[in-house]
C-alpha positions in Angstrom: 139.0 127.2 151.3 136.6 124.8 149.2 136.9 124.6 145.6 134.1 126.3 143.8 134.9 123.6 141.0 133.6 120.0 141.2 135.7 116.9 142.0 138.3 115.9 139.2 135.6 113.0 138.4 132.5 115.2 137.9 134.2 118.1 136.0 133.1 116.4 132.4 129.5 116.2 133.4 129.9 119.8 134.6 131.5 121.3 131.0 128.6 119.0 129.3 125.9 120.4 131.7 127.5 123.7 130.9 127.5 123.3 127.2 123.6 122.2 126.7 122.9 125.3 128.8 124.1 127.6 126.4 123.1 125.6 123.4 119.2 126.0 125.0 119.9 129.5 125.3 120.9 129.9 121.5 118.2 127.5 120.8 115.4 129.6 122.8 116.9 133.0 120.7 116.7 131.1 117.2 113.0 130.1 118.4 111.8 133.6 119.2 113.6 135.1 116.0 112.2 132.1 113.8 108.0 133.2 115.4 108.7 136.4 115.2 106.0 138.1 112.6 108.7 140.9 111.9 111.7 138.6 111.3 110.7 137.5 107.6 112.8 138.6 104.6 110.7 137.9 101.4 113.0 136.4 98.0 111.2 137.3 95.1 112.5 135.0 92.1 112.2 136.2 88.8 110.0 134.8 85.8 112.0 132.3 84.9 114.6 130.3 87.1 117.6 128.0 84.8 120.6 127.0 87.0 122.8 125.2 84.7 121.5 128.3 81.8 122.4 131.3 84.0 124.1 129.9 86.9 125.2 133.4 88.0 121.3 135.0 87.6 120.0 132.2 89.4 122.9 131.6 92.3 121.8 135.2 93.5 118.8 134.7 94.7 119.7 131.1 96.4 122.8 133.2 98.2 120.3 135.9 99.4 118.3 133.5 100.9 121.4 131.7 102.5 122.7 135.6 103.5 119.7 136.1 105.3 118.9 132.7 107.2 122.4 133.0 108.4 121.8 136.5 110.1 119.0 135.0 111.8 116.1 136.2 109.5 113.2 134.0 108.2 113.0 133.7 105.0 109.6 134.1 102.5 110.3 132.4 99.4 107.6 134.4 96.6 107.4 132.0 93.7 104.0 133.7 92.4 105.5 135.4 89.1 107.6 132.4 88.2 106.8 131.3 84.7 110.0 128.8 84.2 111.5 127.1 87.0 114.0 124.3 85.4 114.2 120.6 87.5 117.2 121.0 88.8 116.4 124.4 90.2 114.0 122.6 91.9 115.9 119.9 93.5 118.1 122.5 94.9 115.6 124.9 96.0 114.2 121.6 98.1 116.9 120.8 99.3 118.5 124.2 100.5 115.3 124.8 102.7 115.0 121.1 104.1 118.5 121.1 104.8 119.5 122.7 108.7 122.7 124.2 107.6 121.7 126.3 104.7 118.5 127.5 106.8 120.5 127.9 110.0 117.6 126.6 112.1 115.5 129.5 110.3 112.0 129.5 109.4 111.1 129.6 105.6 107.5 129.8 104.1 106.5 130.6 100.6 103.7 130.6 97.7 103.1 128.4 94.5 103.8 130.0 91.0 100.2 131.5 89.6 101.4 129.7 86.4 99.0 126.9 86.3 101.0 124.3 84.2 104.1 125.0 87.0 102.1 125.1 89.7 101.3 121.3 88.6 105.2 120.5 87.8 105.6 121.7 92.1 103.2 119.4 92.9 103.8 116.6 91.3 107.5 116.7 91.7 107.4 115.6 95.0 108.9 118.5 96.1 106.0 119.0 98.7 107.2 115.8 100.3 110.3 117.2 101.6 109.5 121.0 102.1 106.6 122.4 103.9 106.6 126.2 102.3 102.6 126.5 102.2 99.1 125.0 103.8 99.7 120.9 103.8 96.7 119.9 101.8 98.7 121.1 98.9 101.2 118.1 99.1 100.1 115.5 96.7 101.5 112.1 95.5 104.3 112.5 93.2 103.0 112.1 89.5 104.5 108.7 87.0 107.8 109.6 86.3 109.0 112.2 89.0 111.2 111.0 92.1 112.3 113.3 94.6 114.7 111.2 97.0 116.7 112.2 100.0 118.5 109.9 101.6 121.0 110.5 105.0 123.2 106.8 105.1 126.3 106.1 106.9 128.9 104.2 104.6 126.1 102.6 102.2 125.7 103.1 99.0 121.7 102.4 98.1 122.4 100.3 94.9 118.6 99.3 94.7 117.7 102.8 93.7 120.4 102.5 91.0 118.8 99.8 89.5 115.4 101.1 89.8 116.5 104.2 87.9 117.8 102.1 85.1 115.3 99.9 85.1 113.0 102.9 84.4 115.2 104.6 81.6 115.4 100.7 80.0 111.3 101.3 79.1 111.7 104.5 78.3 114.4 104.7 76.3 114.3 101.1 74.5 117.3 99.1 75.5 116.6 95.6 76.2 118.8 94.9 79.1 119.6 96.8 82.2 122.8 96.2 81.7 123.0 98.4 78.3 122.5 101.2 81.3 125.5 100.2 83.1 127.2 104.2 82.6 123.9 105.7 84.2 124.2 102.8 86.9 128.0 103.6 87.6 127.2 107.6 87.8 124.6 107.0 90.4 126.5 105.1 92.8 129.5 106.8 92.3 127.5 110.3 92.9 126.4 108.5 96.1 129.4 107.2 97.4 131.4 110.8 96.1 128.6 112.7 98.6 131.0 111.4 101.6 134.3 112.1 99.8 133.4 115.8 99.5 132.6 116.3 103.1 135.3 118.4 105.3 137.5 116.4 108.1 134.4 118.2 111.0 131.2 116.8 109.0 132.4 113.3 107.9 129.2 112.0 109.4 127.8 110.2 106.1 125.6 110.4 103.2 123.0 113.0 102.3 122.3 113.7 98.9 119.2 114.1 96.9 118.2 112.8 93.7 115.6 114.0 91.3 114.2 112.6 87.9 111.5 114.2 85.9 110.2 113.3 82.7 108.8 115.9 80.4 107.0 114.2 77.7 106.5 117.5 76.0 110.6 117.8 75.1 110.9 113.8 75.2 113.2 113.7 77.8 113.9 112.9 81.0 115.9 115.3 83.5 118.0 113.9 86.6 119.4 116.1 89.2 121.8 114.9 91.6 123.1 117.0 94.7 124.3 117.4 97.7 124.4 121.0 100.0 127.9 121.3 101.7 131.1 122.4 101.4 131.5 121.6 97.4 134.4 119.4 95.7 137.0 122.3 95.6 136.7 122.7 99.4 137.0 119.5 100.3 139.7 118.3 102.5 141.3 116.2 98.9 141.6 119.2 97.1 143.0 121.4 99.8 145.3 118.5 100.6 146.7 118.2 97.2 146.8 122.3 96.9 149.2 122.0 99.6 151.1 119.7 98.1 152.0 121.2 94.9 155.3 123.0 94.1 153.7 125.7 91.6 150.9 126.0 93.6 151.4 130.1 92.8 150.3 129.2 88.9 146.6 128.3 90.6 144.6 131.4 90.8 141.0 130.0 91.1 139.4 126.9 91.6 139.1 126.2 87.8 142.8 125.6 87.4 142.3 122.5 89.5 139.8 121.1 86.6 141.8 119.3 84.5 143.1 117.6 87.6 140.1 116.8 89.1 138.5 115.4 85.8 142.2 113.1 85.3 142.2 111.4 89.0 145.4 113.4 89.7 143.5 114.5 92.6 142.8 111.2 94.8 140.4 111.3 98.0 141.1 111.7 100.9 140.9 108.2 101.8 142.5 105.1 100.3 140.0 102.5 100.8 139.8 99.7 98.5 135.7 100.0 98.5 136.2 103.4 97.1 135.3 104.1 93.6 136.7 106.2 91.6 134.5 109.2 91.9 134.1 112.5 89.6 137.0 111.3 87.2 134.7 108.4 86.9 131.3 110.1 86.4 133.5 112.2 83.6 134.2 109.5 81.6 130.8 107.6 82.1 129.2 110.7 80.8 130.5 111.0 77.8 128.1 107.7 76.6 126.2 108.6 73.8 123.0 108.1 76.2 123.3 110.7 78.0 122.4 113.8 75.9 124.2 116.1 77.9 125.8 116.5 81.2 127.2 119.1 83.6 128.9 119.2 87.1 128.6 122.3 89.3 130.3 123.2 92.4 131.2 125.9 94.3 132.6 128.5 91.5 132.8 126.3 88.5 130.4 124.7 86.1 131.5 121.8 83.8 129.9 121.0 80.8 131.4 117.3 80.4 130.0 116.5 76.7 132.5 119.8 75.3 135.0 120.4 78.3 133.7 123.4 78.7 134.3 125.3 82.3 132.9 128.6 83.5 134.2 130.2 86.7 131.3 131.9 88.0 130.7 134.8 90.2 128.2 133.9 92.4 128.8 130.3 94.7 126.8 127.0 94.8 126.7 125.7 98.4 127.4 121.7 97.2 127.6 120.1 94.0 125.4 119.2 91.4 125.4 116.4 89.1 122.8 117.4 86.4 122.0 115.5 83.2 119.4 114.4 80.5 118.0 111.3 78.7 115.9 111.2 75.5 112.9 109.2 75.3 112.1 106.6 72.7 109.2 104.4 74.2 106.3 106.6 75.1 104.3 105.4 78.3 
C-alpha cells in the first residue's frame, strides 16, 4: 500500500506548506476580528497620565490595552479628557501601539485631547509619524527640539544619533565642547546596545528601540526617553541564569532584591563578547553626573531613581525597559 506521506525528500516542504496554511488561517481570523465593527474595546485615559510619578496608576491603562489586544480585541484609545500627558508616557504609548508583539496584530484607533496645548504637544512630538490612530491629515512635522525615533537594527549601535543629541544639548546647556557631554553619549550608546542584551533566547533578532527627546521651554528642561518593548531586564536570560546560579536564591522574593546586584554589575550579560559595553551598571554610574537633573530606570515591576538610589516595587508591570532623564536648558534657542 502506498504511503499517504510524501517521499522523505519532500517532507520538509510538506511541513512548511502545512504551517503556511495554518498561519494563513490564523491571519484570516485576526483580520476578521480587526475589521469587525463590534470588536472594539475602549480605553479611556484619565485627566493626568504620569508614568514616573504615578507608575501603578498609569501602567494600569497600558496593561488593560495589552490584555484586550491579547484577547483578540481591537483597542480604541480615548485621549479626549487628558490635560497632562508626560513626555515619557507619550513615547510609551507610541511604542506600544506600533509593536505587533504588544498589539497581537490587532487594530488601534483613537482621538486627540480636547486640551489645545496637549493636542499640539502630540502633533509636534512626531507621534503620528509612527502611529496612525486618526486621520492621516493630522500628521505634522515634529517641532524644533522634538524628536521621536524608532530604530530596528542588527548588531549595530547608532553612534551618529548619540552624537547628534550631544551636539543638540551642547547648544542648549552651554557646554563648549561636545566631549563635555560624554556621560550623555555613553548612556545613549549603552542603552542602544543593552536593548539586544535584554532579549530572550528565542527573540534575539536585533536592536529594536525608541528615543524621544522633548524640549519644554516653559520649564527650561529637555526630556529624554529611551525604551524598548520586550521582556524587560528582570526577565532577560542573563538575570534568569544569575538566579539559577545563586545558592541562596531562597532569599530572593522579588525582582527588587536583584537591583543592587544589577547596578553593581554582578549580573553579567549572557555574552562575553569584547565589543559589549557595561550595560546598566555603566548607565547607572554615568547618570550620577550633575548634568542630569533626574534619572529613572523602569523595567518589569521595578522603578529605580538613580539619583537617590530609591527603588520601588510596582503592582503593575511594564513590558520592557525604559530610561528617562531630564537636562536643564541654559541657552535659549
